[in-house]
Kinemage of the C-alpha trace (Angstrom):
@kinemage 1
@onewidth
@group {chain A} dominant
@subgroup {mainchain}
@vectorlist {calphas} color= white
{ca met a 1} P -7.749 -12.988 -21.734
{ca phe a 2} L -5.031 -11.616 -19.497
{ca leu a 3} L -2.235 -13.528 -21.211
{ca lys a 4} L -1.652 -14.070 -24.882
{ca pro a 5} L -1.429 -17.715 -25.965
{ca ile a 6} L 1.759 -19.440 -27.076
{ca thr a 7} L 1.517 -20.264 -30.767
{ca ser a 8} L 4.198 -22.839 -31.544
{ca arg a 9} L 4.654 -26.523 -30.750
{ca phe a 10} L 5.497 -25.536 -27.149
{ca thr a 11} L 1.842 -25.876 -26.126
{ca tyr a 12} L -0.028 -26.286 -22.898
{ca lys a 13} L -1.048 -29.756 -24.038
{ca ala a 14} L 2.550 -30.726 -24.648
{ca met a 15} L 3.725 -29.303 -21.339
{ca ser a 16} L 0.929 -31.028 -19.446
{ca arg a 17} L 2.625 -34.330 -20.179
{ca leu a 18} L 5.513 -33.404 -17.886
{ca arg a 19} L 5.304 -35.548 -14.748
{ca leu a 20} L 5.911 -33.175 -11.828
{ca pro a 21} L 6.104 -33.846 -8.079
{ca asn a 22} L 3.187 -32.786 -5.893
{ca ser a 23} L 5.373 -30.426 -3.854
{ca leu a 24} L 8.248 -28.135 -4.625
{ca pro a 25} L 11.638 -29.888 -4.465
{ca asn a 26} L 14.397 -28.854 -2.151
{ca arg a 27} L 16.523 -26.125 -3.770
{ca asn a 28} L 19.539 -28.443 -3.518
{ca lys a 29} L 17.834 -31.363 -5.219
{ca ser a 30} L 17.071 -31.804 -8.880
{ca met a 31} L 13.644 -32.351 -10.322
{ca ser a 32} L 13.099 -35.377 -12.516
{ca ala a 33} L 10.448 -35.242 -15.189
{ca ser a 34} L 9.706 -36.985 -18.418
{ca leu a 35} L 9.787 -34.822 -21.518
{ca pro a 36} L 7.152 -34.244 -24.151
{ca pro a 37} L 8.097 -35.524 -27.559
{ca ser a 38} L 8.468 -32.021 -28.984
{ca gly a 39} L 8.600 -28.343 -28.060
{ca ile a 40} L 11.660 -28.444 -25.728
{ca thr a 41} L 14.829 -27.294 -27.376
{ca asn a 42} L 17.212 -28.552 -24.691
{ca pro a 43} L 15.996 -31.795 -23.068
{ca asn a 44} L 19.045 -32.048 -20.795
{ca leu a 45} L 18.213 -28.794 -19.056
{ca ala a 46} L 14.505 -29.582 -18.986
{ca thr a 47} L 15.127 -32.524 -16.705
{ca ser a 48} L 16.564 -30.366 -13.909
{ca val a 49} L 14.410 -27.236 -13.783
{ca arg a 50} L 14.179 -25.970 -10.216
{ca pro a 51} L 12.037 -23.234 -8.710
{ca leu a 52} L 13.691 -19.831 -8.776
{ca phe a 53} L 15.341 -19.291 -5.426
{ca arg a 54} L 13.594 -17.055 -2.952
{ca leu a 55} L 15.111 -13.615 -2.513
{ca thr a 56} L 15.749 -14.214 1.171
{ca leu a 57} L 17.573 -12.417 3.922
{ca pro a 58} L 21.186 -13.479 4.456
{ca lys a 59} L 21.709 -16.286 6.960
{ca ser a 60} L 23.277 -13.722 9.239
{ca phe a 61} L 21.639 -10.297 9.193
{ca ser a 62} L 25.081 -8.755 9.611
{ca asp a 63} L 26.209 -10.325 6.322
{ca asn a 64} L 24.297 -7.602 4.496
{ca pro a 65} L 26.188 -4.291 4.772
{ca ser a 66} L 22.931 -2.423 4.112
{ca ala a 67} L 21.089 -4.204 6.929
{ca pro a 68} L 21.294 -1.332 9.482
{ca ala a 69} L 19.723 1.133 7.044
{ca ala a 70} L 17.074 -1.408 6.065
{ca ala a 71} L 16.258 -2.084 9.709
{ca leu a 72} L 15.901 1.655 10.340
{ca cys a 73} L 13.468 2.091 7.443
{ca leu a 74} L 11.306 -0.903 8.294
{ca thr a 75} L 11.275 -0.173 12.033
{ca thr a 76} L 10.171 3.396 11.369
{ca ala a 77} L 7.484 2.114 9.011
{ca gly a 78} L 6.235 -0.093 11.849
{ca val a 79} L 5.961 2.890 14.193
{ca ile a 80} L 4.115 4.830 11.483
{ca thr a 81} L 1.612 1.960 11.292
{ca val a 82} L 0.779 2.560 14.961
{ca leu a 83} L 0.701 6.321 14.330
{ca ile a 84} L -1.805 5.945 11.479
{ca ser a 85} L -3.976 3.648 13.592
{ca val a 86} L -4.053 6.059 16.521
{ca gly a 87} L -4.699 8.937 14.116
{ca gly a 88} L -7.753 7.140 12.786
{ca leu a 89} L -9.050 6.516 16.312
{ca thr a 90} L -8.415 10.171 17.170
{ca arg a 91} L -10.641 11.200 14.282
{ca leu a 92} L -13.316 8.598 15.021
{ca thr a 93} L -13.554 9.681 18.683
{ca lys a 94} L -13.762 13.328 17.522
{ca ser a 95} L -10.687 14.203 19.527
{ca gly a 96} L -8.615 15.952 16.884
{ca leu a 97} L -9.514 19.520 17.846
{ca ser a 98} L -8.938 19.166 21.591
{ca met a 99} L -5.375 20.574 21.524
{ca val a 100} L -5.750 24.092 20.197
{ca his a 101} L -2.054 25.010 20.369
{ca trp a 102} L 1.003 23.554 18.693
{ca ser a 103} L 3.917 23.464 21.135
{ca pro a 104} L 6.716 21.300 19.692
{ca his a 105} L 8.819 21.745 22.831
{ca lys a 106} L 6.077 20.616 25.237
{ca leu a 107} L 5.867 16.867 25.828
{ca ser a 108} L 3.796 16.205 28.946
{ca pro a 109} L 0.029 16.754 29.281
{ca pro a 110} L -1.412 18.909 32.090
{ca gln a 111} L -0.547 17.471 35.505
{ca thr a 112} L -2.732 19.286 38.049
{ca arg a 113} L -6.416 20.116 38.057
{ca glu a 114} L -5.541 23.786 37.666
{ca glu a 115} L -3.534 23.052 34.535
{ca trp a 116} L -6.393 20.987 33.130
{ca glu a 117} L -8.834 23.798 33.826
{ca val a 118} L -6.596 26.242 31.963
{ca glu a 119} L -6.369 23.884 28.975
{ca phe a 120} L -10.130 23.379 29.032
{ca glu a 121} L -10.697 27.130 28.984
{ca his a 122} L -8.464 27.419 25.920
{ca tyr a 123} L -10.598 24.780 24.207
{ca lys a 124} L -13.793 26.690 25.028
{ca lys a 125} L -12.603 29.658 22.974
{ca phe a 126} L -12.940 27.754 19.696
{ca pro a 127} L -16.014 26.864 17.633
{ca glu a 128} L -16.204 23.167 18.494
{ca trp a 129} L -17.051 24.013 22.119
{ca gln a 130} L -20.248 25.729 20.975
{ca gln a 131} L -21.563 22.341 19.882
{ca arg a 132} L -20.322 20.386 22.895
{ca lys a 133} L -21.230 22.570 25.881
{ca ser a 134} L -22.398 19.583 27.883
{ca met a 135} L -18.806 18.304 28.018
{ca thr a 136} L -17.297 17.829 31.461
{ca leu a 137} L -13.648 18.122 32.397
{ca asp a 138} L -13.315 14.336 32.382
{ca asp a 139} L -14.845 14.205 28.892
{ca phe a 140} L -12.311 16.779 27.776
{ca lys a 141} L -9.444 14.761 29.260
{ca phe a 142} L -10.562 11.742 27.226
{ca ile a 143} L -10.405 13.526 23.857
{ca phe a 144} L -7.281 15.455 24.865
{ca tyr a 145} L -5.336 12.286 25.612
{ca trp a 146} L -6.188 10.814 22.199
{ca glu a 147} L -4.852 13.865 20.378
{ca trp a 148} L -1.867 14.157 22.712
{ca gly a 149} L -1.002 10.474 22.148
{ca his a 150} L -1.226 10.949 18.388
{ca arg a 151} L 1.141 13.903 18.488
{ca met a 152} L 3.585 12.116 20.780
{ca leu a 153} L 3.687 9.161 18.407
{ca gly a 154} L 4.510 11.562 15.612
{ca arg a 155} L 7.442 12.854 17.609
{ca leu a 156} L 8.484 9.276 18.383
{ca val a 157} L 8.633 8.550 14.650
{ca gly a 158} L 10.893 11.574 14.189
{ca ala a 159} L 13.081 10.577 17.130
{ca val a 160} L 13.477 6.955 15.987
{ca tyr a 161} L 14.284 7.814 12.404
{ca gly a 162} L 16.333 10.921 13.138
{ca thr a 163} L 18.490 9.181 15.734
{ca gly a 164} L 19.001 6.167 13.503
{ca leu a 165} L 19.886 8.274 10.485
{ca ala a 166} L 22.355 10.327 12.505
{ca ala a 167} L 24.015 7.105 13.707
{ca leu a 168} L 24.300 5.840 10.128
{ca leu a 169} L 25.857 9.113 9.003
{ca val a 170} L 28.344 9.212 11.882
{ca thr a 171} L 29.399 5.581 11.408
{ca lys a 172} L 29.417 5.995 7.617
{ca lys a 173} L 27.043 3.070 7.146
{ca val a 174} L 24.644 4.827 4.785
{ca pro a 175} L 24.593 2.641 1.645
{ca lys a 176} L 26.089 4.183 -1.458
{ca gly a 177} L 23.536 6.165 -3.424
{ca tyr a 178} L 20.996 6.360 -0.588
{ca his a 179} L 22.076 9.530 1.229
{ca gly a 180} L 19.621 11.751 -0.621
{ca arg a 181} L 16.706 9.365 -0.285
{ca leu a 182} L 17.160 8.757 3.438
{ca val a 183} L 17.462 12.474 4.142
{ca gly a 184} L 14.450 13.123 1.898
{ca leu a 185} L 12.357 10.668 3.890
{ca met a 186} L 13.345 12.526 7.058
{ca ala a 187} L 12.188 15.793 5.492
{ca leu a 188} L 8.929 14.192 4.383
{ca gly a 189} L 8.281 13.025 7.931
{ca gly a 190} L 8.896 16.537 9.230
{ca ala a 191} L 6.495 17.939 6.649
{ca gln a 192} L 3.889 15.477 7.906
{ca gly a 193} L 3.846 17.190 11.289
{ca ala a 194} L 3.379 20.614 9.680
{ca val a 195} L 0.578 19.272 7.469
{ca gly a 196} L -1.089 17.838 10.567
{ca trp a 197} L -1.179 21.204 12.321
{ca trp a 198} L -2.331 22.890 9.091
{ca met a 199} L -5.214 20.395 9.063
{ca val a 200} L -6.120 21.037 12.724
{ca lys a 201} L -6.195 24.793 12.152
{ca ser a 202} L -8.900 24.335 9.532
{ca gly a 203} L -11.207 23.112 12.310
{ca leu a 204} L -10.407 25.992 14.632
{ca gly a 205} L -12.367 28.533 12.624
{ca glu a 206} L -10.339 28.759 9.416
{ca asp a 207} L -11.469 27.784 5.916
{ca arg a 208} L -14.884 26.533 6.999
{ca arg a 209} L -16.781 27.765 3.878
{ca gly a 210} L -19.973 27.417 5.944
{ca asp a 211} L -20.124 23.886 4.634
{ca his a 212} L -21.420 21.853 7.558
{ca lys a 213} L -23.408 22.315 10.718
{ca glu a 214} L -20.849 20.303 12.632
{ca ile a 215} L -17.378 21.743 13.016
{ca arg a 216} L -14.763 19.491 11.417
{ca val a 217} L -11.443 19.865 9.667
{ca ser a 218} L -11.199 20.530 5.944
{ca pro a 219} L -11.529 17.255 3.996
{ca tyr a 220} L -8.819 18.473 1.627
{ca arg a 221} L -6.367 18.958 4.470
{ca leu a 222} L -7.359 15.661 6.078
{ca ala a 223} L -6.678 13.892 2.766
{ca ala a 224} L -3.332 15.674 2.462
{ca his a 225} L -2.411 14.611 6.004
{ca leu a 226} L -3.330 10.953 5.470
{ca cys a 227} L -1.749 10.736 2.018
{ca thr a 228} L 1.499 12.252 3.297
{ca ala a 229} L 1.607 9.579 5.986
{ca phe a 230} L 0.972 6.811 3.447
{ca val a 231} L 3.591 8.196 1.050
{ca thr a 232} L 6.157 8.350 3.851
{ca tyr a 233} L 5.291 4.812 4.924
{ca ser a 234} L 5.497 3.528 1.339
{ca gly a 235} L 8.851 5.197 0.799
{ca leu a 236} L 10.263 3.589 3.929
{ca val a 237} L 8.946 0.120 3.061
{ca trp a 238} L 10.199 0.295 -0.524
{ca thr a 239} L 13.619 1.562 0.525
{ca gly a 240} L 13.889 -1.111 3.211
{ca leu a 241} L 13.091 -3.839 0.674
{ca glu a 242} L 15.620 -2.441 -1.782
{ca leu a 243} L 18.326 -2.542 0.859
{ca leu a 244} L 17.464 -6.086 1.948
{ca tyr a 245} L 17.337 -7.495 -1.577
{ca pro a 246} L 20.279 -6.039 -3.519
{ca glu a 247} L 20.327 -5.444 -7.269
{ca ala a 248} L 22.804 -8.292 -7.738
{ca asp a 249} L 20.278 -10.807 -6.399
{ca arg a 250} L 17.557 -9.517 -8.710
{ca arg a 251} L 19.847 -9.756 -11.713
{ca gln a 252} L 20.760 -13.308 -10.760
{ca val a 253} L 17.089 -14.292 -10.783
{ca ala a 254} L 16.554 -12.413 -14.050
{ca gly a 255} L 19.467 -14.320 -15.549
{ca ser a 256} L 17.906 -17.619 -14.473
{ca val a 257} L 14.582 -16.667 -16.057
{ca gln a 258} L 16.287 -15.623 -19.264
{ca lys a 259} L 18.350 -18.815 -19.485
{ca arg a 260} L 15.384 -21.091 -18.898
{ca ile a 261} L 13.368 -19.399 -21.598
{ca gln a 262} L 16.253 -19.458 -24.057
{ca asp a 263} L 17.179 -23.069 -23.408
{ca leu a 264} L 13.743 -24.624 -22.994
{ca val a 265} L 11.441 -22.632 -25.249
{ca pro a 266} L 11.521 -22.353 -29.053
{ca lys a 267} L 12.585 -18.923 -30.283
{ca val a 268} L 9.210 -18.238 -31.789
{ca asp a 269} L 7.594 -18.403 -28.326
{ca gln a 270} L 10.258 -16.685 -26.223
{ca ala a 271} L 9.031 -13.177 -26.960
{ca gln a 272} L 5.457 -13.997 -25.975
{ca ile a 273} L 6.417 -15.610 -22.669
{ca leu a 274} L 8.503 -12.580 -21.745
{ca ala a 275} L 5.653 -10.279 -22.780
{ca asn a 276} L 3.228 -12.173 -20.537
{ca leu a 277} L 5.610 -11.856 -17.584
{ca arg a 278} L 6.050 -8.166 -18.277
{ca arg a 279} L 2.276 -7.711 -18.480
{ca phe a 280} L 1.856 -9.389 -15.101
{ca arg a 281} L 4.346 -7.029 -13.524
{ca gly a 282} L 2.506 -4.072 -15.037
{ca met a 283} L -0.775 -5.307 -13.604
{ca ala a 284} L 0.778 -5.521 -10.145
{ca met a 285} L 1.998 -1.932 -10.431
{ca val a 286} L -1.412 -0.659 -11.571
{ca thr a 287} L -3.139 -2.531 -8.733
{ca thr a 288} L -0.846 -0.950 -6.141
{ca gly a 289} L -1.441 2.497 -7.625
{ca leu a 290} L -5.215 2.011 -7.568
{ca thr a 291} L -4.991 0.966 -3.931
{ca phe a 292} L -3.353 4.275 -3.055
{ca val a 293} L -5.969 6.267 -4.998
{ca thr a 294} L -8.746 4.391 -3.171
{ca val a 295} L -7.094 5.226 0.153
{ca ala a 296} L -7.075 8.910 -0.821
{ca ser a 297} L -10.778 8.774 -1.687
{ca gly a 298} L -11.407 7.160 1.700
{ca ala a 299} L -9.863 10.223 3.338
{ca phe a 300} L -12.567 12.370 1.705
{ca val a 301} L -15.223 9.939 2.940
{ca ala a 302} L -13.848 10.432 6.461
{ca gly a 303} L -13.458 14.194 6.063
{ca asn a 304} L -17.093 14.589 5.002
{ca ser a 305} L -18.475 11.930 7.377
{ca ala a 306} L -19.900 10.379 4.225
{ca gly a 307} L -19.810 6.900 5.736
{ca asn a 308} L -22.642 7.867 8.087
{ca ala a 309} L -25.036 8.238 5.158
{ca tyr a 310} L -26.395 5.726 2.635
{ca asn a 311} L -25.841 2.790 4.963
{ca asp a 312} L -27.118 0.190 2.544
{ca trp a 313} L -25.328 -1.916 -0.019
{ca pro a 314} L -24.991 -2.482 -2.958
{ca tyr a 315} L -27.334 0.466 -3.545
{ca met a 316} L -27.435 3.940 -2.031
{ca asn a 317} L -30.929 4.500 -0.624
{ca asp a 318} L -32.199 1.930 -3.135
{ca gln a 319} L -30.475 3.733 -6.014
{ca phe a 320} L -27.262 2.977 -7.821
{ca leu a 321} L -26.444 6.688 -8.041
{ca pro a 322} L -28.596 9.177 -6.043
{ca leu a 323} L -28.529 11.957 -8.632
{ca thr a 324} L -31.109 14.106 -6.886
{ca asp a 325} L -29.050 14.231 -3.696
{ca ile a 326} L -25.893 14.977 -5.663
{ca met a 327} L -27.474 17.906 -7.486
{ca glu a 328} L -29.417 19.379 -4.562
{ca asp a 329} L -27.059 18.888 -1.624
{ca tyr a 330} L -23.958 20.875 -0.644
{ca pro a 331} L -22.032 22.540 -2.194
{ca his a 332} L -24.714 24.636 -3.898
{ca glu a 333} L -22.371 27.168 -5.458
{ca gly a 334} L -18.972 27.213 -7.054
{ca pro a 335} L -17.445 24.871 -9.612
{ca phe a 336} L -19.025 21.448 -9.989
{ca tyr a 337} L -15.735 19.633 -9.314
{ca arg a 338} L -16.107 20.507 -5.634
{ca lys a 339} L -18.972 18.030 -5.404
{ca phe a 340} L -16.503 15.189 -6.061
{ca phe a 341} L -14.702 16.134 -2.847
{ca glu a 342} L -17.404 17.701 -0.657
{ca asn a 343} L -20.780 16.252 -1.646
{ca thr a 344} L -21.691 13.378 0.692
{ca ala a 345} L -23.413 11.224 -1.917
{ca leu a 346} L -20.824 11.698 -4.650
{ca val a 347} L -17.861 11.246 -2.298
{ca gln a 348} L -19.229 7.918 -1.092
{ca phe a 349} L -20.135 6.849 -4.645
{ca asp a 350} L -16.600 7.639 -5.821
{ca his a 351} L -15.111 5.551 -3.016
{ca arg a 352} L -17.382 2.626 -3.825
{ca met a 353} L -16.501 2.716 -7.517
{ca leu a 354} L -12.774 2.957 -6.809
{ca ala a 355} L -13.055 0.057 -4.365
{ca tyr a 356} L -14.769 -2.032 -7.060
{ca leu a 357} L -12.109 -1.071 -9.574
{ca thr a 358} L -9.286 -1.917 -7.189
{ca ser a 359} L -10.926 -5.236 -6.282
{ca gly a 360} L -11.212 -6.102 -9.963
{ca ala a 361} L -7.571 -5.190 -10.501
{ca val a 362} L -6.529 -7.406 -7.584
{ca ala a 363} L -8.616 -10.293 -8.920
{ca gly a 364} L -7.106 -9.913 -12.399
{ca thr a 365} L -3.577 -9.726 -11.050
{ca val a 366} L -4.037 -12.774 -8.821
{ca tyr a 367} L -5.632 -14.766 -11.648
{ca thr a 368} L -2.832 -13.855 -14.044
{ca gly a 369} L -0.098 -14.641 -11.534
{ca leu a 370} L -1.590 -17.999 -10.590
{ca asn a 371} L -2.024 -18.851 -14.264
{ca leu a 372} L 1.597 -17.998 -14.952
{ca his a 373} L 2.731 -20.069 -11.997
{ca ser a 374} L 0.361 -23.032 -12.035
{ca gly a 375} L -0.387 -23.489 -15.734
{ca ala a 376} L 1.372 -26.229 -17.667
{ca ile a 377} L 4.092 -23.884 -18.915
{ca gly a 378} L 4.406 -22.144 -15.550
{ca gln a 379} L 4.853 -25.404 -13.667
{ca ser a 380} L 7.567 -26.473 -16.059
{ca leu a 381} L 9.564 -23.247 -16.292
{ca lys a 382} L 8.860 -21.940 -12.768
{ca leu a 383} L 9.497 -18.304 -13.617
{ca leu a 384} L 7.955 -16.731 -10.484
{ca thr a 385} L 9.883 -16.754 -7.216
{ca pro a 386} L 8.306 -18.070 -3.996
{ca gln a 387} L 8.591 -14.541 -2.640
{ca ala a 388} L 6.432 -13.193 -5.481
{ca met a 389} L 3.857 -15.960 -5.013
{ca thr a 390} L 3.607 -15.292 -1.269
{ca ala a 391} L 3.010 -11.577 -1.872
{ca leu a 392} L 0.481 -12.364 -4.609
{ca lys a 393} L -1.576 -14.679 -2.399
{ca ala a 394} L -1.390 -12.237 0.519
{ca thr a 395} L -2.703 -9.449 -1.722
{ca gly a 396} L -5.683 -11.541 -2.734
{ca val a 397} L -6.561 -12.598 0.818
{ca ile a 398} L -6.165 -9.083 2.258
{ca ala a 399} L -8.288 -7.593 -0.541
{ca val a 400} L -11.178 -9.953 0.280
{ca gly a 401} L -10.932 -9.015 3.952
{ca gln a 402} L -10.749 -5.308 3.179
{ca val a 403} L -13.845 -5.368 0.969
{ca ser a 404} L -15.747 -7.268 3.663
{ca leu a 405} L -14.658 -4.758 6.295
{ca gly a 406} L -15.679 -1.828 4.118
{ca ile a 407} L -19.178 -3.168 3.508
{ca ser a 408} L -19.645 -4.101 7.176
{ca thr a 409} L -18.441 -0.692 8.366
{ca leu a 410} L -20.887 1.070 6.057
{ca met a 411} L -23.951 -1.068 6.796
{ca leu a 412} L -23.386 -0.905 10.578
{ca asn a 413} L -23.098 2.901 10.446
{ca val a 414} L -19.363 3.181 11.061
{ca pro a 415} L -18.692 1.540 14.441
{ca ile a 416} L -15.343 2.740 15.708
{ca his a 417} L -13.656 -0.674 15.928
{ca leu a 418} L -14.626 -1.649 12.376
{ca ala a 419} L -13.757 1.741 10.901
{ca ala a 420} L -10.314 1.700 12.538
{ca thr a 421} L -9.692 -1.851 11.325
{ca his a 422} L -10.793 -0.868 7.815
{ca gln a 423} L -8.198 1.911 7.766
{ca leu a 424} L -5.493 -0.508 8.885
{ca gly a 425} L -6.696 -2.933 6.223
{ca ser a 426} L -6.012 -0.331 3.555
{ca leu a 427} L -2.450 -0.018 4.837
{ca ala a 428} L -2.063 -3.811 4.820
{ca leu a 429} L -3.330 -4.038 1.228
{ca leu a 430} L -0.979 -1.283 0.116
{ca thr a 431} L 1.902 -3.046 1.868
{ca ser a 432} L 1.202 -6.364 0.150
{ca gly a 433} L 0.986 -4.542 -3.180
{ca leu a 434} L 4.333 -2.873 -2.563
{ca cys a 435} L 5.906 -6.211 -1.653
{ca leu a 436} L 4.449 -7.855 -4.761
{ca thr a 437} L 5.600 -5.084 -7.071
{ca his a 438} L 9.051 -5.080 -5.513
{ca ser a 439} L 9.371 -8.867 -5.709
{ca leu a 440} L 8.711 -8.673 -9.478
{ca arg a 441} L 11.463 -6.173 -10.204
{ca tyr a 442} L 13.556 -8.974 -11.657
{ca leu a 443} L 11.068 -8.948 -14.560
{ca ala a 444} L 11.831 -5.322 -15.407
{ca pro a 445} L 13.483 -4.875 -18.845
{ca gly a 446} L 16.686 -3.497 -17.320
{ca ala a 447} L 17.156 -6.565 -15.133
{ca phe a 448} L 17.721 -8.905 -18.046
{ca arg a 449} L 21.243 -9.336 -19.303
{ca lys a 450} L 22.308 -8.257 -22.738
{ca thr a 451} L 22.738 -11.870 -23.808
{ca ala a 452} L 18.970 -12.276 -24.225
{ca ser a 453} L 17.779 -13.042 -27.724
{ca thr a 454} L 17.005 -10.003 -29.856
{ca ala a 455} L 13.408 -11.032 -30.292
{ca ala a 456} L 12.855 -11.496 -26.570
{ca val a 457} L 14.323 -8.108 -25.656
{ca ala a 458} L 12.313 -6.369 -28.334
{ca ala a 459} L 9.094 -7.943 -27.107
{ca leu a 460} L 9.877 -7.065 -23.511
{ca lys a 461} L 10.341 -3.402 -24.386
{ca lys a 462} L 7.102 -3.308 -26.355
{ca ala a 463} L 5.045 -4.930 -23.579
């Protein structure tokens, strides 16, 4: 049971006798419904319950004084989406070690054949060349352009956000209380570039530990690079949503929820309804957190090329857990915890288990939300906004697609197009989780006004 039952005369059976329209009414029209004989404390209000209004953008984007800052955050997040996609393709095409120098001031690639020959000779001085001696100059150009494009996109992100932030500061349009956060996001983006070069250096002969026959970057540094990008993206999306949907709007919705519960539900049941809503919000937050952890584990799968092994499902070489491979394969020395991050079998097993856990969390959250919205009580009180329901349904649909992509990518031995789409799917799932969690902020304890009944507030804090 995800939700605790209501114990008084305000029962599902009683509420099922409300005659409701097949579709949601217009927000400017009232809803007519017959009332059950008992369980509603204020019949007059019960006859005109409307859906909570959607937390929408203003009719004119300029009506929102925070709109320029919101547009900057969301636009930059969009560019980062492209950056992450190209970064994944750079890794999948094994192009990440083609640029062996970090020159922040240099923008253009080599122009003449002589310049390309010089760049190629630089590449030949590093370990990866020893494994790819059959490479021609044209082959080198192909991998070079992938890495060069990835780096240029990183600079584009900095240019877009930095220019926009400078314009906001000069025009004094930075929303009150957001100076520190917007500057912090700029610093985080700058750190992302440094982390990227730190990662590349690990494949140029540093910190190899003699771990693999094939030269590749450190999985720890790859995970740090990807997670920094996802954290930056999440911070921009969350901040953009905050600026688009002000606190006053959230409190207005919270006030509507509180009033409906107080006026339509007996006191003995008010605390439990609020607790169920609070529990739903908590589930959404946990699901979003699990999504991020699963993304991080996927970075270790990529860093160890673990997706190229055990290409069967649901088992791993006909075993649920290949213990022999875990104990006998690399790393052979050092603390056992390293196997969770460097052992091919255990890294893939961890990612599978986290994916199952996240999928279960999504299923539980979707089930709970739909039950709250579509059950007899939910249909009558309408305590979830259309915005929250849209994000909830999107999360469920994207999760199904992401699981399907993950299984297909594994069983087909990591084709580039599927692997790249799977990475983008993880970003889409995280985005829908962020939107869902943000859309439920009106259910946070602090959003409810002090006029709520003592019992309801107490229950909300305990939930």
